C-alpha beads as a LAMMPS data file, in Angstrom:
LAMMPS data file: protein, C-alpha beads

388 atoms
387 bonds

1 atom types
1 bond types

-500.0 500.0 xlo xhi
-500.0 500.0 ylo yhi
-500.0 500.0 zlo zhi

Masses

1 110.0

Atoms # bond

1 1 1 108.708 155.224 211.417
2 1 1 112.031 155.234 209.628
3 1 1 113.520 158.569 208.885
4 1 1 113.885 158.763 205.135
5 1 1 111.099 159.223 202.580
6 1 1 112.400 158.006 199.301
7 1 1 111.852 160.039 196.228
8 1 1 110.206 158.965 192.984
9 1 1 113.674 158.002 191.861
10 1 1 113.417 155.041 194.066
11 1 1 111.263 153.226 191.573
12 1 1 113.821 150.455 191.103
13 1 1 115.089 148.429 188.156
14 1 1 116.582 144.949 188.875
15 1 1 120.293 144.534 188.577
16 1 1 120.358 140.789 188.061
17 1 1 117.273 138.590 188.400
18 1 1 114.597 139.528 190.948
19 1 1 113.894 137.144 193.848
20 1 1 110.322 135.903 194.204
21 1 1 107.907 137.923 196.234
22 1 1 108.181 136.949 199.867
23 1 1 105.520 136.761 202.611
24 1 1 106.055 140.426 203.550
25 1 1 106.004 141.461 199.892
26 1 1 109.605 142.685 199.863
27 1 1 111.695 141.767 196.885
28 1 1 115.348 142.317 196.280
29 1 1 118.148 141.674 193.804
30 1 1 121.712 140.788 194.201
31 1 1 123.800 143.762 193.257
32 1 1 126.601 141.505 191.963
33 1 1 126.205 138.258 190.013
34 1 1 127.492 135.053 191.534
35 1 1 131.227 134.363 190.837
36 1 1 131.717 132.857 187.360
37 1 1 135.143 131.262 188.300
38 1 1 137.119 130.040 191.282
39 1 1 138.932 132.616 193.444
40 1 1 136.613 135.408 192.324
41 1 1 134.525 137.164 194.912
42 1 1 130.923 138.560 194.681
43 1 1 129.606 141.467 196.704
44 1 1 126.894 140.763 199.183
45 1 1 124.744 143.855 198.665
46 1 1 120.954 143.296 198.206
47 1 1 118.889 146.097 196.672
48 1 1 115.185 146.228 197.354
49 1 1 112.891 146.503 194.306
50 1 1 109.197 147.229 194.223
51 1 1 106.930 144.563 195.765
52 1 1 103.524 143.560 194.585
53 1 1 101.711 146.453 192.992
54 1 1 104.782 148.650 193.754
55 1 1 104.142 148.450 197.424
56 1 1 107.846 149.169 198.191
57 1 1 108.523 151.853 195.645
58 1 1 108.465 154.371 198.454
59 1 1 109.743 152.120 201.244
60 1 1 111.810 153.953 203.939
61 1 1 115.273 152.778 204.960
62 1 1 116.913 153.148 208.334
63 1 1 119.256 156.174 208.520
64 1 1 122.006 157.092 210.933
65 1 1 119.701 158.048 213.813
66 1 1 118.009 154.736 213.699
67 1 1 121.261 152.749 213.701
68 1 1 122.567 154.738 216.611
69 1 1 119.324 154.222 218.613
70 1 1 119.225 150.491 217.817
71 1 1 122.753 149.899 218.835
72 1 1 123.409 152.395 221.625
73 1 1 126.061 154.314 219.703
74 1 1 127.117 157.851 220.285
75 1 1 126.423 160.566 217.816
76 1 1 129.225 162.434 215.954
77 1 1 131.856 159.854 216.582
78 1 1 134.880 158.598 214.749
79 1 1 137.256 161.658 215.025
80 1 1 140.905 160.770 214.622
81 1 1 140.214 157.475 213.007
82 1 1 140.543 156.243 209.443
83 1 1 138.307 153.517 208.010
84 1 1 138.973 151.842 204.723
85 1 1 136.279 150.390 202.321
86 1 1 137.684 147.810 199.917
87 1 1 135.668 146.946 196.805
88 1 1 136.146 145.955 193.268
89 1 1 136.137 148.267 190.203
90 1 1 135.248 151.897 190.233
91 1 1 132.208 153.818 191.338
92 1 1 132.900 157.245 189.751
93 1 1 130.070 158.821 191.612
94 1 1 131.124 157.446 195.048
95 1 1 132.178 160.784 196.550
96 1 1 129.329 162.862 195.100
97 1 1 126.674 160.316 196.193
98 1 1 128.194 160.064 199.596
99 1 1 127.950 163.870 199.843
100 1 1 124.246 163.680 199.128
101 1 1 123.783 161.120 201.747
102 1 1 125.644 162.858 204.362
103 1 1 124.029 166.175 203.703
104 1 1 120.544 164.637 203.821
105 1 1 121.181 163.384 207.359
106 1 1 123.087 166.404 208.616
107 1 1 126.442 164.504 208.795
108 1 1 129.596 166.559 208.249
109 1 1 130.930 166.855 204.695
110 1 1 133.608 164.371 203.788
111 1 1 135.466 165.253 200.575
112 1 1 138.709 164.883 198.839
113 1 1 139.174 168.734 199.070
114 1 1 139.019 168.638 202.876
115 1 1 141.210 165.611 203.286
116 1 1 138.485 163.558 204.736
117 1 1 137.919 161.267 201.561
118 1 1 140.463 159.552 199.498
119 1 1 140.024 157.169 196.633
120 1 1 142.950 155.044 195.305
121 1 1 143.507 151.948 193.190
122 1 1 144.626 148.659 194.653
123 1 1 148.246 149.782 194.781
124 1 1 147.505 153.067 196.404
125 1 1 147.754 155.172 193.252
126 1 1 145.579 156.855 190.822
127 1 1 145.224 154.256 188.118
128 1 1 141.561 153.804 188.961
129 1 1 139.965 150.682 187.510
130 1 1 137.081 150.681 185.076
131 1 1 133.605 151.455 186.354
132 1 1 131.116 148.744 187.253
133 1 1 127.572 149.550 187.966
134 1 1 126.950 146.402 189.906
135 1 1 129.826 146.782 192.368
136 1 1 128.919 150.602 192.608
137 1 1 125.929 149.701 194.750
138 1 1 128.238 147.895 197.122
139 1 1 130.507 150.795 197.350
140 1 1 127.682 153.288 197.940
141 1 1 126.266 151.074 200.660
142 1 1 129.573 150.564 202.447
143 1 1 130.464 154.263 202.438
144 1 1 126.987 155.214 203.655
145 1 1 127.101 152.739 206.546
146 1 1 130.570 153.714 207.873
147 1 1 129.470 157.350 207.628
148 1 1 126.344 156.741 209.477
149 1 1 128.056 155.099 212.468
150 1 1 131.272 157.125 212.433
151 1 1 130.604 160.395 210.785
152 1 1 133.893 162.072 211.861
153 1 1 136.197 159.334 210.539
154 1 1 138.397 159.793 207.498
155 1 1 137.508 157.501 204.705
156 1 1 139.705 155.676 202.209
157 1 1 138.040 153.881 199.297
158 1 1 140.394 151.337 197.757
159 1 1 139.151 150.071 194.421
160 1 1 140.611 146.688 193.193
161 1 1 141.226 146.027 189.440
162 1 1 138.902 143.229 189.510
163 1 1 136.902 140.913 191.786
164 1 1 139.584 138.313 192.023
165 1 1 140.495 137.423 195.546
166 1 1 144.207 138.305 194.759
167 1 1 143.293 141.755 193.525
168 1 1 140.895 142.458 196.386
169 1 1 143.391 141.136 198.873
170 1 1 146.090 143.388 197.486
171 1 1 143.677 146.227 198.025
172 1 1 143.273 145.157 201.692
173 1 1 147.040 145.226 202.205
174 1 1 147.106 148.720 200.549
175 1 1 144.377 149.894 202.841
176 1 1 146.457 148.947 205.917
177 1 1 149.678 150.433 204.472
178 1 1 147.817 153.719 203.976
179 1 1 147.075 153.836 207.773
180 1 1 143.612 152.448 208.050
181 1 1 143.091 150.763 211.309
182 1 1 139.512 149.623 210.370
183 1 1 138.858 147.842 207.093
184 1 1 135.333 146.960 205.829
185 1 1 134.974 144.022 203.482
186 1 1 131.475 143.204 202.136
187 1 1 132.411 140.529 199.550
188 1 1 133.361 136.916 199.619
189 1 1 134.087 133.690 197.722
190 1 1 133.514 130.008 198.181
191 1 1 136.192 128.684 200.620
192 1 1 138.647 126.370 198.772
193 1 1 142.108 124.948 198.959
194 1 1 143.670 128.365 198.444
195 1 1 142.134 129.819 201.602
196 1 1 145.096 129.373 203.839
197 1 1 147.483 130.963 201.352
198 1 1 145.252 133.941 200.815
199 1 1 144.646 134.295 204.559
200 1 1 148.309 134.626 205.413
201 1 1 149.005 136.780 202.440
202 1 1 146.277 139.344 202.723
203 1 1 144.280 139.163 205.956
204 1 1 146.823 138.724 208.800
205 1 1 147.129 142.208 210.141
206 1 1 147.555 142.341 213.862
207 1 1 146.298 145.500 215.469
208 1 1 143.888 146.139 212.548
209 1 1 140.107 145.525 212.455
210 1 1 138.960 143.666 209.362
211 1 1 135.215 143.342 209.456
212 1 1 133.965 140.869 206.835
213 1 1 130.389 140.064 205.689
214 1 1 129.541 136.437 206.505
215 1 1 127.479 136.131 203.295
216 1 1 123.837 136.036 202.322
217 1 1 123.066 132.323 201.335
218 1 1 122.265 130.946 204.701
219 1 1 124.064 127.975 206.208
220 1 1 127.566 127.618 204.847
221 1 1 130.823 129.560 205.045
222 1 1 132.620 131.991 202.729
223 1 1 136.075 133.316 202.608
224 1 1 137.531 135.627 203.890
225 1 1 134.735 135.522 206.530
226 1 1 136.209 132.210 207.587
227 1 1 139.634 133.645 208.185
228 1 1 140.586 133.486 211.917
229 1 1 142.191 136.964 211.494
230 1 1 138.877 138.826 210.708
231 1 1 135.686 139.613 212.479
232 1 1 133.051 137.703 210.667
233 1 1 129.757 139.646 210.693
234 1 1 126.342 137.954 210.473
235 1 1 122.981 139.587 209.862
236 1 1 119.743 140.228 211.537
237 1 1 116.218 141.479 210.987
238 1 1 115.824 144.669 213.051
239 1 1 112.487 146.120 214.054
240 1 1 111.294 148.677 216.577
241 1 1 109.310 147.225 219.469
242 1 1 108.001 147.985 222.923
243 1 1 110.965 146.626 224.821
244 1 1 113.161 148.839 227.026
245 1 1 115.739 148.858 224.227
246 1 1 113.049 149.889 221.779
247 1 1 114.225 147.493 219.187
248 1 1 114.205 143.733 218.578
249 1 1 116.301 141.497 216.517
250 1 1 116.082 137.929 215.154
251 1 1 118.375 135.962 212.772
252 1 1 117.853 137.198 209.262
253 1 1 116.463 134.347 207.145
254 1 1 114.142 134.599 204.203
255 1 1 114.174 131.000 202.931
256 1 1 116.553 128.107 202.696
257 1 1 118.929 129.978 200.387
258 1 1 118.779 133.461 201.691
259 1 1 119.952 134.638 205.136
260 1 1 122.797 135.258 207.454
261 1 1 125.665 132.800 206.340
262 1 1 127.217 130.731 209.152
263 1 1 128.890 127.483 209.795
264 1 1 132.182 125.675 210.277
265 1 1 135.236 126.234 208.144
266 1 1 136.507 123.181 206.286
267 1 1 139.954 124.820 205.895
268 1 1 141.025 127.278 208.441
269 1 1 141.987 126.820 212.127
270 1 1 139.948 127.908 215.098
271 1 1 141.166 131.019 216.861
272 1 1 142.021 130.671 220.597
273 1 1 139.156 132.857 221.682
274 1 1 136.392 130.719 220.166
275 1 1 135.398 127.863 222.514
276 1 1 132.287 126.374 220.876
277 1 1 132.514 122.672 220.836
278 1 1 130.591 121.797 217.594
279 1 1 133.196 123.017 215.134
280 1 1 136.838 121.927 215.280
281 1 1 137.976 124.742 212.982
282 1 1 137.033 128.464 212.612
283 1 1 133.304 129.084 213.309
284 1 1 131.300 131.869 211.480
285 1 1 130.126 134.426 212.675
286 1 1 131.493 136.469 215.552
287 1 1 128.892 139.325 215.827
288 1 1 126.041 140.742 213.768
289 1 1 124.027 143.825 212.746
290 1 1 121.018 144.521 210.590
291 1 1 121.012 142.817 207.124
292 1 1 117.510 141.895 206.303
293 1 1 116.517 143.897 203.151
294 1 1 112.921 144.027 204.471
295 1 1 114.300 146.083 207.385
296 1 1 117.012 147.661 205.358
297 1 1 119.102 150.836 205.263
298 1 1 118.892 153.914 203.045
299 1 1 121.565 154.493 200.395
300 1 1 121.990 157.143 197.719
301 1 1 123.341 155.821 194.382
302 1 1 123.438 157.419 190.967
303 1 1 125.983 155.186 189.160
304 1 1 123.938 152.146 188.426
305 1 1 120.963 153.804 190.007
306 1 1 119.041 157.045 190.050
307 1 1 118.681 158.214 193.715
308 1 1 117.574 156.673 196.963
309 1 1 117.279 152.970 197.515
310 1 1 116.879 150.480 200.404
311 1 1 119.781 148.054 200.687
312 1 1 120.410 145.060 202.888
313 1 1 122.601 141.895 203.107
314 1 1 125.571 141.283 205.336
315 1 1 127.074 143.977 203.121
316 1 1 125.302 146.405 205.404
317 1 1 126.259 144.773 208.689
318 1 1 129.977 144.605 207.981
319 1 1 130.575 148.320 207.662
320 1 1 128.366 149.003 210.569
321 1 1 130.686 146.747 212.717
322 1 1 133.847 148.138 211.254
323 1 1 132.660 151.602 212.163
324 1 1 131.618 150.522 215.664
325 1 1 135.036 149.325 216.291
326 1 1 136.308 152.853 215.268
327 1 1 134.081 154.370 217.919
328 1 1 135.626 152.044 220.538
329 1 1 139.211 153.280 220.159
330 1 1 142.303 152.073 218.352
331 1 1 143.325 148.463 218.821
332 1 1 146.713 147.955 220.557
333 1 1 149.695 147.024 218.417
334 1 1 149.814 143.262 217.857
335 1 1 146.317 142.648 219.112
336 1 1 143.641 140.447 217.509
337 1 1 140.497 142.756 217.329
338 1 1 138.244 139.743 216.475
339 1 1 138.769 138.476 220.004
340 1 1 137.489 141.621 221.690
341 1 1 133.802 140.736 221.814
342 1 1 134.561 137.297 223.213
343 1 1 136.118 139.039 226.264
344 1 1 132.932 141.069 226.928
345 1 1 129.938 139.320 225.475
346 1 1 127.545 140.888 228.103
347 1 1 128.126 144.222 226.204
348 1 1 126.230 142.853 223.243
349 1 1 122.552 142.302 222.423
350 1 1 122.088 138.540 222.395
351 1 1 119.987 137.375 219.597
352 1 1 118.192 134.234 220.543
353 1 1 115.392 133.758 217.994
354 1 1 115.506 132.535 214.424
355 1 1 117.306 130.045 212.184
356 1 1 118.496 129.661 208.533
357 1 1 118.299 125.914 208.154
358 1 1 118.355 122.694 210.064
359 1 1 121.888 121.591 210.829
360 1 1 123.971 119.526 213.280
361 1 1 124.886 120.839 215.746
362 1 1 121.906 123.163 215.758
363 1 1 123.665 126.259 217.013
364 1 1 125.542 126.613 213.750
365 1 1 122.413 127.653 211.978
366 1 1 119.974 128.440 214.860
367 1 1 120.043 131.298 217.338
368 1 1 120.293 130.423 221.026
369 1 1 121.340 132.151 224.278
370 1 1 125.101 133.012 224.074
371 1 1 127.068 132.103 220.987
372 1 1 125.457 130.963 217.688
373 1 1 126.550 130.835 214.152
374 1 1 124.139 133.227 212.391
375 1 1 124.681 136.122 214.851
376 1 1 127.774 135.141 216.731
377 1 1 127.776 136.653 220.249
378 1 1 125.125 139.253 219.255
379 1 1 124.829 142.833 218.081
380 1 1 126.369 146.184 219.440
381 1 1 124.898 147.456 222.744
382 1 1 127.188 150.490 222.773
383 1 1 130.925 150.136 221.969
384 1 1 132.349 148.274 225.044
385 1 1 132.445 144.892 223.399
386 1 1 134.680 146.258 220.612
387 1 1 137.343 147.810 222.811
388 1 1 140.512 145.813 223.388

Bonds

1 1 1 2
2 1 2 3
3 1 3 4
4 1 4 5
5 1 5 6
6 1 6 7
7 1 7 8
8 1 8 9
9 1 9 10
10 1 10 11
11 1 11 12
12 1 12 13
13 1 13 14
14 1 14 15
15 1 15 16
16 1 16 17
17 1 17 18
18 1 18 19
19 1 19 20
20 1 20 21
21 1 21 22
22 1 22 23
23 1 23 24
24 1 24 25
25 1 25 26
26 1 26 27
27 1 27 28
28 1 28 29
29 1 29 30
30 1 30 31
31 1 31 32
32 1 32 33
33 1 33 34
34 1 34 35
35 1 35 36
36 1 36 37
37 1 37 38
38 1 38 39
39 1 39 40
40 1 40 41
41 1 41 42
42 1 42 43
43 1 43 44
44 1 44 45
45 1 45 46
46 1 46 47
47 1 47 48
48 1 48 49
49 1 49 50
50 1 50 51
51 1 51 52
52 1 52 53
53 1 53 54
54 1 54 55
55 1 55 56
56 1 56 57
57 1 57 58
58 1 58 59
59 1 59 60
60 1 60 61
61 1 61 62
62 1 62 63
63 1 63 64
64 1 64 65
65 1 65 66
66 1 66 67
67 1 67 68
68 1 68 69
69 1 69 70
70 1 70 71
71 1 71 72
72 1 72 73
73 1 73 74
74 1 74 75
75 1 75 76
76 1 76 77
77 1 77 78
78 1 78 79
79 1 79 80
80 1 80 81
81 1 81 82
82 1 82 83
83 1 83 84
84 1 84 85
85 1 85 86
86 1 86 87
87 1 87 88
88 1 88 89
89 1 89 90
90 1 90 91
91 1 91 92
92 1 92 93
93 1 93 94
94 1 94 95
95 1 95 96
96 1 96 97
97 1 97 98
98 1 98 99
99 1 99 100
100 1 100 101
101 1 101 102
102 1 102 103
103 1 103 104
104 1 104 105
105 1 105 106
106 1 106 107
107 1 107 108
108 1 108 109
109 1 109 110
110 1 110 111
111 1 111 112
112 1 112 113
113 1 113 114
114 1 114 115
115 1 115 116
116 1 116 117
117 1 117 118
118 1 118 119
119 1 119 120
120 1 120 121
121 1 121 122
122 1 122 123
123 1 123 124
124 1 124 125
125 1 125 126
126 1 126 127
127 1 127 128
128 1 128 129
129 1 129 130
130 1 130 131
131 1 131 132
132 1 132 133
133 1 133 134
134 1 134 135
135 1 135 136
136 1 136 137
137 1 137 138
138 1 138 139
139 1 139 140
140 1 140 141
141 1 141 142
142 1 142 143
143 1 143 144
144 1 144 145
145 1 145 146
146 1 146 147
147 1 147 148
148 1 148 149
149 1 149 150
150 1 150 151
151 1 151 152
152 1 152 153
153 1 153 154
154 1 154 155
155 1 155 156
156 1 156 157
157 1 157 158
158 1 158 159
159 1 159 160
160 1 160 161
161 1 161 162
162 1 162 163
163 1 163 164
164 1 164 165
165 1 165 166
166 1 166 167
167 1 167 168
168 1 168 169
169 1 169 170
170 1 170 171
171 1 171 172
172 1 172 173
173 1 173 174
174 1 174 175
175 1 175 176
176 1 176 177
177 1 177 178
178 1 178 179
179 1 179 180
180 1 180 181
181 1 181 182
182 1 182 183
183 1 183 184
184 1 184 185
185 1 185 186
186 1 186 187
187 1 187 188
188 1 188 189
189 1 189 190
190 1 190 191
191 1 191 192
192 1 192 193
193 1 193 194
194 1 194 195
195 1 195 196
196 1 196 197
197 1 197 198
198 1 198 199
199 1 199 200
200 1 200 201
201 1 201 202
202 1 202 203
203 1 203 204
204 1 204 205
205 1 205 206
206 1 206 207
207 1 207 208
208 1 208 209
209 1 209 210
210 1 210 211
211 1 211 212
212 1 212 213
213 1 213 214
214 1 214 215
215 1 215 216
216 1 216 217
217 1 217 218
218 1 218 219
219 1 219 220
220 1 220 221
221 1 221 222
222 1 222 223
223 1 223 224
224 1 224 225
225 1 225 226
226 1 226 227
227 1 227 228
228 1 228 229
229 1 229 230
230 1 230 231
231 1 231 232
232 1 232 233
233 1 233 234
234 1 234 235
235 1 235 236
236 1 236 237
237 1 237 238
238 1 238 239
239 1 239 240
240 1 240 241
241 1 241 242
242 1 242 243
243 1 243 244
244 1 244 245
245 1 245 246
246 1 246 247
247 1 247 248
248 1 248 249
249 1 249 250
250 1 250 251
251 1 251 252
252 1 252 253
253 1 253 254
254 1 254 255
255 1 255 256
256 1 256 257
257 1 257 258
258 1 258 259
259 1 259 260
260 1 260 261
261 1 261 262
262 1 262 263
263 1 263 264
264 1 264 265
265 1 265 266
266 1 266 267
267 1 267 268
268 1 268 269
269 1 269 270
270 1 270 271
271 1 271 272
272 1 272 273
273 1 273 274
274 1 274 275
275 1 275 276
276 1 276 277
277 1 277 278
278 1 278 279
279 1 279 280
280 1 280 281
281 1 281 282
282 1 282 283
283 1 283 284
284 1 284 285
285 1 285 286
286 1 286 287
287 1 287 288
288 1 288 289
289 1 289 290
290 1 290 291
291 1 291 292
292 1 292 293
293 1 293 294
294 1 294 295
295 1 295 296
296 1 296 297
297 1 297 298
298 1 298 299
299 1 299 300
300 1 300 301
301 1 301 302
302 1 302 303
303 1 303 304
304 1 304 305
305 1 305 306
306 1 306 307
307 1 307 308
308 1 308 309
309 1 309 310
310 1 310 311
311 1 311 312
312 1 312 313
313 1 313 314
314 1 314 315
315 1 315 316
316 1 316 317
317 1 317 318
318 1 318 319
319 1 319 320
320 1 320 321
321 1 321 322
322 1 322 323
323 1 323 324
324 1 324 325
325 1 325 326
326 1 326 327
327 1 327 328
328 1 328 329
329 1 329 330
330 1 330 331
331 1 331 332
332 1 332 333
333 1 333 334
334 1 334 335
335 1 335 336
336 1 336 337
337 1 337 338
338 1 338 339
339 1 339 340
340 1 340 341
341 1 341 342
342 1 342 343
343 1 343 344
344 1 344 345
345 1 345 346
346 1 346 347
347 1 347 348
348 1 348 349
349 1 349 350
350 1 350 351
351 1 351 352
352 1 352 353
353 1 353 354
354 1 354 355
355 1 355 356
356 1 356 357
357 1 357 358
358 1 358 359
359 1 359 360
360 1 360 361
361 1 361 362
362 1 362 363
363 1 363 364
364 1 364 365
365 1 365 366
366 1 366 367
367 1 367 368
368 1 368 369
369 1 369 370
370 1 370 371
371 1 371 372
372 1 372 373
373 1 373 374
374 1 374 375
375 1 375 376
376 1 376 377
377 1 377 378
378 1 378 379
379 1 379 380
380 1 380 381
381 1 381 382
382 1 382 383
383 1 383 384
384 1 384 385
385 1 385 386
386 1 386 387
387 1 387 388
């Protein structure tokens, strides 16, 4: 059983348009609408809504103990580290809601007053942008996941003025300038001719972990997940089982348009640590973690929500991976943290079952032993694979 019993406040209201009811009766909505113009990002958070006859009104989401168990992670980790979450617009309830989440699970408080939590605008100042209830769900999810995995870490929430890639990229640069060695990004945009310029301007930070959600639309790549300077994070379906690990994972795929995004970049070069032969440029993803909303995580949200919800999407997996890196120790100066898992793939749970589409070569959209597109090299089995 999962650890969180949701309150009556978890009777959900769709944010955008509800997806059809799936075979397991789980429905969800995209927290953010699709980009309306070029070079604009959308968040990848997916919020569960009630299934047929309200079957999921009281669904339980995975909490910190579940994630630590599934991924072999230590409890009470992250001391001495700073993790940044970068999102668009303001969630004025971010700190308060995070406090409820952390208190519920017995995690140490993380507040502005204690120096643990800090919220800034994209320039590092106090000109906080306008509130946005859609992006607020993304922010709540990101903060909850980094807290679940690295509860002793300090947190910086950097809120961009808008969802433009340039504003969000500026916020990434600010996060690094403020001392964050671990940056969580759960948003993306279609890869286009500006990708190389944006990549060099905002995402080339040696010695800094930048964990980026691969996306939720199945086969096909998004930016900045396609950057060779980031760790691209795919998604899985995670369930308890009778194995020695106690958990099993498959590629997260719901239908032909929903699932762990993967594929071959059309714009950006292949980093030296990637050796797969079916893509001459950057291949997505590198690693993965739980993302399926049907096996989702618990989040507390009151701005754009009214309490406990279950969330999924690669928006959940990216902050889990960012925080796992934080547990593994600071990357050395000038290093490429995205390369670390490739040096120790045996320290990951290899996901070998599932696919999101039919593609050529098949490994770009179908799980197989070793590397594959939807889940990369696999999911955390402790922290060894994330240590440089």
